[in-house]
Each structure stands twice: as structure tokens, then as C-alpha cells.
N, C-alpha and C positions, 0 to 999 in steps of 0.2 A: 504493500500500500504506500509506504513512505517513498519507496523507489519510484513508484508511478508518479507520485506528486512531484518529486524532485525532477524527474524527466520532463514533466509538464512545464515547470516554472524555470528550470535552468536556462533555457534559451533566452529568457527575458532578463535574467539577472545582470549580465554584462552590459546590455544596452541601457538598462535603468541606471547602472553604476556610472556609465560614461555621461549620461544625461545629467546626473547629479553633479559630477565633476564640472561639466560645462556650465551648469547653473551657478555653481560657486565661483568659477573663474569670471563669469560675466558680472556677478555681484561684486566681486573684489575690484574689478576694473571700474565699474560704474560708481563705486564709492569715492573715487578720485582721492585716495589717500596719498600720503607721501610716497613717491615712486619707489623708494628703497623698501618701504614696508610692503607695498604691493608686490614687488619682485620677490621679497622674502616669502610671502604666503604662497605665491605661485610656485616657487621653487619647492616649498614644503609639500604642496599637493602633488608635484611631479615626482619627487624622490620618495615620499612616504604616502602613497595614495590614501589608504584607509586611515592610518594614524593622522595624516595631514588633515583629513576632513574632521576628525574628532577634535584636534587641536584648534582648528579654525572656528568650529562652532562653540568651543569652550572658552577660547581666549580672544578670537579675532572679530566676532560679531559685535556690531554696535547696537543691536536691538536691546541688549541688556542695559546698556547705558541709557538708551532712550526710555526704556521701561522705568528705570530707577529715577531719572531726573526730569522726564518730560512733564510730569504733572505740576511741578512747582520749581521753576528756575529760582534757586534760593536768592540770587543776587537781585532779582526783580521783585522780591516779596514786599509786602506792606511793611514788614519789619525793617528791611533795608532802606526803604524810602523814609520811614519815620526816623531812623537813625541819622540819615544824611541831613534831613531837614532840621532836626532838633539838637543834635549833639556833635555835628561835624562842621567845622568852619568851611566857608566857601573857598575851596582849594584854588580857584582861579584868582582869588584876591590875596593869597598869601604872597608876601614879598620875600623872594629868595634872598638869602644873605649875600652881601656884596662880595664876599670872598669865595663864593661858590665858583669853581672854575667853569669856563664856558663849555668845555668838552663834556660836562655831565648834565647840561641843561636839557638836552633832548631826552635823556633818561628820566629826569624828574618830571618832565611834562608828560611823557608816556605813562608813567606810573600814576600820576594824578588823575588821568583819564580812566584808569583801570581801578578806581576806588582804592588807591594806595596813597593817601594824602601826605604831602610833605609837611612834617611836624617839626617845630622848633623847640628849643629849651628843654631837651630831654636829658636824663641821666642814664648812662649805660656803662656796664662793667662786663668785660670778657671773663668767662669762667672756664678754666681748663680742667677737663675730666670731672668725674664725679666727686673727687676730693675737694674741689672748690664749689661745685654746683650744689651738692646735697646739703651741706650745712646752711648755705644761704636760703635754700628752699625751705628747709625745716623751720628756720627762723621766721620766714615770711608767713608760712602757714600758721604758726603759733600766734602771730600778731593779728590774725583775721578778726574783724568785728562784724562785718556785714555778709560777705559771701566768699566762697572759694570755688573757682571753676578750673577743672583739670581735664586735659585731653592728651592722651598718649597713644602712640603706636604700640609700644611694649610697656606694660606695667606688670612687674613680677611679684609673686608672693615669696619674698626673700627678706633679708634683714632690713634693707632700706624700704622695701615695700611695706613691711610691717610697721616700721617707724612712722611712715606717712599715714598708714591706716589708723594707727592709734590717735594721731593728731586729728585726723578728719572726724573720727567718731567722737572725740572729746569736743570738737568745735560744733558738730551737729547737735550734741546734747546741750550746748550753750545757746542754741538757737541760730547759729550761723548757717546760712544756706550753702549747701555743698552739692555741686553738680559734677558728675564724673562720666567721662566718655573714654572707652578703650576700643581699639580696633578689633574687629571680629576675627581677624587672622593673626595679626601681630601679637595679640594677647590671648590667643586661643588656649594657652596652657593655664590661664587664670581660672581656677575652679569655681564652680557655682557657690560652694560654701563660703569662699572669700567674698564674693559679691553679695551674697545674702547677708553676711555679717555687716556689710555696709548698709544695705537696705533696711535692715532691722533697727539700725541706729538713726535712721531718718535721712540718709544720704540718697540722693537721686542718681541712679546708675543706669547707663545704657551702653550696649555694645554697638559699635558702628558697623553696619551691614554684617550681621552674624551669618555664618555659612552652614550649609546642610551636610557637606561632605568634606570635613576638615583634612582628611588624608590626601585629598586631591587639590588643595587650595593654597599651597605654600607660596605661590607667586601669582595668585589670581588678581585680576584687574580691579581698579577703583578702590584701592585701600586708602585709609586715612593715615598718612605718614607724618602728620603734624605732631609737634610737641609744644603744648601751650599750657601755661598755668597763669591765672589772673587772680589776685587777692584784693578784694574790696575795690576793684576798678583802679587801683593805684600802683600795685606792684605786678610786674610781668616777667615771665621766664619763657624763653624759646631758644631753639637751636637743635643740635644733633643728638643730645644725650637723652636716652630713654630712662625710665625708672627701673633700674636693674643693678644688682650688686656688681656686675662685671665691670662697670664704669668706675668703681672705687679703687681698683688696683691695690687692694689691701692684703694680697697674698692668698685669698680664698679661691681665686681663679688663676690658672697657670698663664693665661694669655693676657698681656698688657693691652688695655684699650685706651687709645688716644683720641680724644674728642673735644669739641668746643661748644660752649653754650653762652647764653647772654642773659643778663639781669637788666631790667628796664624800669624806669619811673618816668612819668611825664605823659604828654599827649599821645605818644606812640602806643601806650598801653590800651588806649581806646580801640585801636585797630585790632589788637589781639583779642580784646573782648568781643568786638563785632564778629570776628571770624569764629570764635568759640560759639557764640549764640546762634550764628547761622547754622552750624552743624548741630547744635542742640535742637533747633527747630526741625532739622531734617530727621534726627534719630527719634524724636518724640512724636513726629507727625502732628505737630500743633503749630498754630500761628502765635507769634510773640509780638509784644509791643515793647519798643525800646524804653527802658525804665531809667529814670535819673539815678537810681541807686547803682546801676551798672556803669553809668557814665558820669561820675561826679566831676564837678569843677576841680581842675588840677592846677595848682600854682606852679610857676616855673621851677623846674628841678635841676637844670643844668644847662649846658651849652651845646648839646649834641643834636645834629639835624638828622632825622630818621624818616624812612618810609618802610612800611611793612607791606610786603607783596605776597599774595597767595595765588595759587592756581589749583585746578582740579578739573575733572571731567564735566562738572556742572558750570564751569566758567567758559565764557564765549571765547576768550583769548588764551593762547598758551603763554601767559604773561611772564612766568619765570624764565622760560626759554628765551622769550623776546627781550626781557630785561638783561639777561646774561649776554645776549648778542650785543645790545647797546653798550653795556658796561665794558665788554671786551674791546669793542671798536672805539671806545672813548680813550683807551690807553695811549699815552704819548711816550712814556719811557719805561714803565715796568708793569708786569702782570704776574701775580703769584696765585696759583690754583692748588688747593688741596681737596681731594675727593676720593672716597673709597671705591667708587665705580665710575669708570671713564669710558662711556660708549656714546660719544657725541654724534648728533645728527650732522648733516652736511653743512647747515648754516653755521653751527657753533664751531665745527672743525675748520671751516674756511676762515671764520673770523680770527681764530687763534693763529692759524698759519699766516694770514694777511698781516696782522699786527707784528708778528715776528719778522716777516720779510721787510716791514717798514722801519725796522730798527729798534722795536720795543724788546726789552729783555724779558723773556717769558720763562717761567719756571713752573713745572708741574710735579706734584707729589702724589704718589699712589701707594697702596699697600704692597709690600714685597710679596705677600701671600694673601690672597683674597679668601673669603668664606664661600666662594662659588667658583669652581674651576672653569666653567664655561664662560662666566662673566669675565674672569681674569684673562682667559685666552682671547676673548673678543677685544678687551682693552689693549692687550699687548700687540694686537694687529695694527694699531694706530701709531705705535711708538717709533717705528723706523722713519715714517714720514715726518714726525715731529722732530726727531733728532737730526735728520738730514737738513731741516730748515732752521737749525740753530737753537731749538728749544731744549732747555735743560730738563731732564727727567730724573726724579729721585724716587727710589723705592724704599719705603719705611720698613725697617727690619725689627725694631724693638718689640713690636706687637702688631695689632690690627689698627690701621689708621681709619677712623670712622668720621673724622672732622670734614665738614663741608664749608670751606671758606674760599673767598676770592678777595684779593686786594689789588687795586688799580692805582698806579701813580702815587703811592704812599699817602693816599687821601680817601679813596672810596673803599668801603669794606662790605662784604656780604657774609653773613653768618646765618645758616638755616638748616632746613631738613632736606632740601632738594639735592640729589646726586646729579652729576653731569651725564645723564643717560636718558634714553627714550621713556622709560617707565616714569621717572620723575617729571619729565616734560609733558607727557601726554595723558597718563593714566591715574597717577596718585594725587591725593590731596596733599599739597605741600605748603610751607610758609617760610619765607626768607625775610631777614631784616637787613636793610641797606642803610649804612651809616656814612654820612659825609663829614668826616672828622679825621684830622691828621693824627691825633693822639691815639684813637682806637686803632687806626691803621698801623701805627708804630708798635702797639702791643701785639698785633697779629703777625707783623713782620718779624719781630723778635722771636715769637714762638715758632714761626716757620723756620727761621734760621737755626733755632735750637733743635727742632725736629730733623733738620738736615744732617745734624751730627749723628743721628741714629739711622741714616739712610746710606744706601750705595747709589752712586750716580752712574747712570748708563752712558756708555760711550758708543757712538754710532758704528765705528769700525768693528768693535767687538760684538755689538748686538746683531748686526746684519749677518754674522757668521754662525748664528745659532742653527740647530739641526733643521733639516728640511722637513722632517716629520712634525716638528713643533710649529713651523711656519704653516704647514698644511692644516693642522688643527686650528690654529688661530684664524686662518682664512675662512674655514668652514663656519666657525663660531661667529665671525664677523658678518657672514651672509645672513645669519639668524639674528644679528644684533638688534634690528628694529623690533623683534618679538620678545626680547629678554626683559 
């Protein structure tokens, strides 16, 4: 019986399969994606027909993005409009400081139009690793009088996680409003018991886009990669450091983690608050009204000029990628980049190469050993071209370099969550802080130079003679780079 059925349907299987492949190919082409990404998916379908179809439907389709975000574009919500009208200055009326170099004015103008207002008179401190971040964070949390808003990609149930939990529970009992968002994949290991302990104490808890099949979702699209903490609308923390013991480098973990974070006070904290509440609106599926308690009047706190820039699949522009492009092209004499993952798209790669050819001293720092071999191989495929064009490349050997910083002309600095790769540019929710200040730039440059002491510097003549087998692996991984 089964044989008869198979003989009946088998002549139709191959034509149906080819029609399916044809339909997907047409769909990929009609979506008018970045040509590199289109080529990558077509190559995947060609080399791995059945598996390629599965990967495309799981990771490549935009219908999931449309389903998630089409009902309510967060940035156009009533909350967003209310915030802009009542708690944000007219950005077009802000007088840029007289000492702002002309080469950065295009960048500030672009960001102002993308709801990243140029803010004056902020206080900012660079925090290196968990050793500097966590004590300042605990101190700020203990000082909370009105509210605590926390948003992390990774929040762990370990020593530092427990310390934060105890403070949050204590504050909630005191009547302080505590809102808590963790990513559904990044904090997948956070057990329900831990979250229930929060909820029972009055803390409002939500997972950002929880997943049904966790074993299949380690790199799924549209993750919330942001790290934001806002206390009383006055104190803010953001940058690359998650809430996890590994960032403390206290001997409990064998691998040394090198990362950079930021502590803020001033008008820029309003932007962090705004971003947190947009995501809170999304995870709660409720409309919010901007409340004065979330956006208090803030006296001048310092002399730092700051813009907070965010991007994600719900934002119309790829604003972090575009702002990186503008910042890199603004460079006139120096550019220093530190990133754990370097898989630039064509625009960013050309910008880096172009400024180097124009005489700008470009330095790039990457981990000597990544936590993903395929990502590392794809990154290494770009290095020959960089080295050949005079760009100095340093590989950090002391541990894992997780910092995401960029310094231009000893004046402009970026500290954030966005890696220099396709996933951060196109798929994840990210947030970066841009600081126009020579003092902060000096701090980052000094740290960059200190980190170079823990690096090996690649030499073009030596690098180009690595094994052919390694070059082949790199090239294959680079073909898949837009999908990583």
C-alpha cells in the first residue's frame, strides 16, 4: 500500500521541490535586500538545498519582523509624541557649542533627525570592566527614591546578580517602582524561580520576545542587545557590560573579560529613559503616557555634549550603521576601533579603507580568540585588505575583548552595545552613546593604548602567508557573513 502511494506521488515531489526553490529565489530577489545578503541566501539555497530552505524560513524571512512590529511602530506611538512635545527640547533650536569641530556637524544633524537629540551639560564617566561598573551601579540602585528601570541582554543568577536582586527587592518593599526587562534568548538561563522571586516582591518583570524552542535560538533575529539602567530619571548606565560575574575578573572565571561601560547624569539620561519605556510599552503590550516622574527637570551636571543613538528592526533607519559611517568619514587624523566582532558591510569597510588611504591613522583591535569560530574566520577574511592599506590591526590576547568603542580625532567617542557587524546593524536592538569631548576621548585612548600592551600586532607580510586551508575557511565564512 505504502509502495503504491509512494509510486503515485514520487513523480511530483521533484517538480514541487524545484517550484518551491524558484519561489524562494524570486522572493529573495524581489525583497531588494543588500546585494551581499541576497547573494548569500542564494548561495545557501544552491549549496544546501533542503537545509538552505529551512535556514531561510527560520532566519531570513521578514514576515516575522512584520508580524512583530507592524501593529505598532513604537517610534510613532502616542507615547513618543507626548515625550517629544513635553519633555524634549526643540532639537533644531539647540545651539551647538562653538568649539564643536565642523567635521562632526553632519553627524549631529543626522542624529537629531533620528530622535537622538544633542544634549549639553552632561556628566559622564568611563567605567572599565565590571570592577568599576558594578560598585557604581550598586551605589546608584541603593540611592533610588522614585523608580529603577533595568534592561539587559544577559542578566545572570550569580553573585552580582544576587546582589542586584537583593537591592531591587528591598527598594520595591520601600515603594520604589522597579521595572525589569531581560532578553528572551540572552537571559534564557535565568530560571523562573529567580523571576518569580522578583514578582512576589512587587517588581514588574518581562522577558523581551521569549522563545518557544530555546535549543534552536542561540542566534535568532531581533534580540534586545541593549544594556540600560535608569535610576529616578537622573542616573544612567549603558555600554557593553552585561550583568554577569564574568565581567568582574575576580578569579572565579578563568577567562579575563575586557569591556567598557558608561555612567551618565544630565539631559542625556532622558534619552535612555525614553528608549527603556519604548521597549517597556512593547513587552507589556500597553500604551504609556510620558510621566514627569520619569523625566524630571535636571540641573546642569557637567560639560559633556552627548547624543544617545538607538537602532533596531522597529526603527525606519539603520541609524547606528549610518552614524558609524558618518563618524568614520569625519576622521581627519586618527581613528581607533575596538570591537569583539568585525564583519563590516560594504559601506563601513569602504569608509575605513577610504579614510586610511587619505592619511588618517587607523587602528583596529579585535579579540585574539573569539567565542565563535565562524565569526572569527569571517572577521579574519577582512584583515589582509586592511593591513595592505596601512591599517594597524591588534589582536587582544589577555582574554576576551568585548568592548565596543570608537574614537575619532581625539575628540569624538562612541561607547555602546553595537558590534561592527550585520547583526548589530540590521537585526538587534542596540544603543550607543556618542560623546563630543576631548577629555573622554583621552580616557578611551589611554585605555586603548594600555590594551595594546596585551595584544600582538599583525604584520601584512606574515599574515598573507598563513595556510591556504585557513584562507579557504575564512573565504567561505565571509560569503555567509551577511547571515551571521
